[in-house]
C-alpha positions as CSV (number, residue, x, y, z in Angstrom):
1,X,110.2,88.3,108.5
2,X,111.4,90.2,111.5
3,X,109.1,92.5,113.5
4,X,110.6,95.3,115.5
5,X,109.3,97.6,118.3
6,X,110.8,100.2,120.6
7,X,111.0,99.7,124.4
8,X,111.7,102.5,126.9
9,X,113.9,101.6,129.8
10,X,115.5,103.6,132.6
11,X,118.8,103.2,130.7
12,X,117.5,104.5,127.4
13,X,115.4,103.3,124.5
14,X,115.9,99.8,123.1
15,X,115.0,98.3,119.8
16,X,113.6,94.8,120.0
17,X,113.4,92.4,117.1
18,X,111.8,89.0,116.7
19,X,110.9,86.5,114.0
20,X,108.6,83.6,114.0
21,X,111.1,81.5,116.1
22,X,112.0,84.0,118.8
23,X,113.7,87.2,119.9
24,X,116.5,88.0,117.5
25,X,117.7,91.3,118.9
26,X,117.6,93.7,121.9
27,X,119.8,96.7,121.4
28,X,120.2,100.0,123.2
29,X,120.1,102.9,120.7
30,X,123.6,104.1,120.0
31,X,125.3,100.9,121.2
32,X,128.1,99.3,119.2
33,X,126.7,96.7,116.6
34,X,123.3,98.4,116.9
35,X,120.7,96.4,114.9
36,X,123.4,94.1,113.5
37,X,121.6,91.1,111.9
38,X,118.3,93.0,111.5
39,X,116.7,92.1,108.2
40,X,116.4,95.0,105.7
41,X,112.7,94.0,105.1
42,X,111.8,94.1,108.8
43,X,108.5,95.8,109.8
44,X,107.3,97.7,112.8
45,X,104.7,95.9,114.8
46,X,104.0,93.5,117.6
47,X,104.2,89.8,118.2
48,X,103.8,87.5,121.2
49,X,107.6,87.3,121.5
50,X,108.0,91.1,121.6
51,X,105.2,91.4,124.2
52,X,107.0,88.8,126.3
53,X,110.3,90.6,125.9
54,X,108.9,94.0,126.9
55,X,107.3,92.4,129.9
56,X,110.5,90.7,130.9
57,X,112.5,94.0,130.6
58,X,109.8,95.9,132.6
59,X,110.1,93.4,135.4
60,X,113.9,93.3,135.3
61,X,114.2,97.1,135.5
62,X,111.6,97.1,138.3
63,X,114.2,95.1,140.3
64,X,112.5,91.8,139.9
65,X,114.3,88.7,138.9
66,X,112.6,87.4,135.8
67,X,112.7,83.6,136.1
68,X,111.0,82.9,132.8
69,X,112.9,82.3,129.6
70,X,112.1,83.9,126.4
71,X,112.1,82.2,123.0
72,X,115.4,83.2,121.4
73,X,116.6,82.9,117.8
74,X,120.3,83.5,117.8
75,X,121.9,83.6,114.4
76,X,125.7,84.0,115.0
77,X,128.5,81.7,114.2
78,X,128.7,78.3,116.0
79,X,131.3,79.8,118.3
80,X,129.3,82.9,119.0
81,X,126.2,80.7,119.8
82,X,128.3,78.7,122.3
83,X,129.4,81.8,124.0
84,X,125.9,83.3,124.0
85,X,124.5,80.1,125.5
86,X,127.2,80.3,128.2
87,X,126.1,83.9,129.0
88,X,122.6,82.6,129.6
89,X,123.9,80.4,132.4
90,X,125.4,83.3,134.5
91,X,123.0,83.7,137.4
92,X,121.2,87.0,138.2
93,X,123.3,89.2,140.4
94,X,126.5,87.2,139.8
95,X,129.5,87.8,137.6
96,X,132.2,85.9,135.8
97,X,135.3,86.8,134.0
98,X,136.2,86.5,130.3
99,X,138.9,84.0,131.3
100,X,136.4,81.8,133.2
101,X,133.9,82.0,130.3
102,X,136.7,81.1,127.9
103,X,137.4,77.9,130.0
104,X,133.7,77.0,129.8
105,X,133.6,77.3,126.0
106,X,137.2,76.0,125.4
107,X,138.6,79.1,123.8
108,X,140.8,82.2,124.4
109,X,139.5,85.1,126.5
110,X,140.1,87.6,123.7
111,X,137.9,85.5,121.3
112,X,135.3,85.2,124.0
113,X,135.4,88.9,124.4
114,X,134.7,89.4,120.7
115,X,131.7,87.1,120.8
116,X,130.4,88.7,124.1
117,X,130.6,92.1,122.5
118,X,128.5,91.0,119.6
119,X,125.7,89.6,121.7
120,X,122.6,90.7,119.9
121,X,120.3,90.4,122.9
122,X,121.4,93.0,125.5
123,X,120.4,92.6,129.1
124,X,118.4,89.4,128.5
125,X,121.5,87.5,127.5
126,X,123.6,89.0,130.4
127,X,126.9,90.0,128.8
128,X,127.0,92.8,131.4
129,X,127.8,90.1,134.0
130,X,131.2,89.4,132.4
131,X,134.2,91.3,133.9
132,X,137.9,91.4,133.5
133,X,139.8,88.8,135.6
134,X,140.7,91.5,138.1
135,X,137.0,92.4,138.5
136,X,137.2,95.6,136.6
137,X,134.5,96.7,134.2
138,X,135.6,96.3,130.7
139,X,133.9,96.2,127.3
140,X,130.2,96.6,127.0
141,X,128.6,97.5,123.6
142,X,126.0,99.6,125.4
143,X,128.6,101.6,127.3
144,X,130.4,101.1,130.6
145,X,127.9,103.4,132.4
146,X,125.0,101.0,131.4
147,X,127.1,98.0,132.4
148,X,127.7,99.5,135.9
149,X,124.0,100.4,136.2
150,X,122.8,96.9,135.3
151,X,125.2,95.3,137.8
152,X,124.1,97.8,140.5
153,X,120.5,97.1,139.7
154,X,121.0,93.4,140.2
155,X,122.8,94.0,143.5
156,X,119.9,96.1,144.7
157,X,122.2,99.2,144.9
158,X,120.4,101.5,142.4
159,X,117.0,103.0,143.3
160,X,114.4,101.5,141.0
161,X,113.3,104.0,138.4
162,X,109.8,104.1,137.0
163,X,109.5,103.2,133.4
164,X,109.2,106.3,131.3
165,X,106.0,106.9,129.5
């Protein structure tokens, strides 16, 4: 059974989902693939994992570098899970390219891009840190403005916004 809650961030409201194993989703409202994989019988509520995820996001958006890892329960294909695991290895404040990520997982950049775009755990699994080979911003399910803002936040460029109440 999945439990969901809403989380306000400076970049918009997010929907968080978790089951008994870990976090299953973190989506910005309106993003592509919003709530994909969310069980139809989910319920609103709270859980230890959702509390940890909200705390992680609050620290992240306050400009802190959350060092702790959250329990995740990824339910994609074997290939998607390999790509998503590789995303988790991209250090805070750094970027990589789709081509470099493709070399890590042994696939083509376009296939990697498809898996990156379907990442169900926005921000926490940092798909925003993946750029085109030439360094340009391309593809982000939450929108390129959010991708740019997340990268700027990690570089200390954006002023830290207070969490909206």
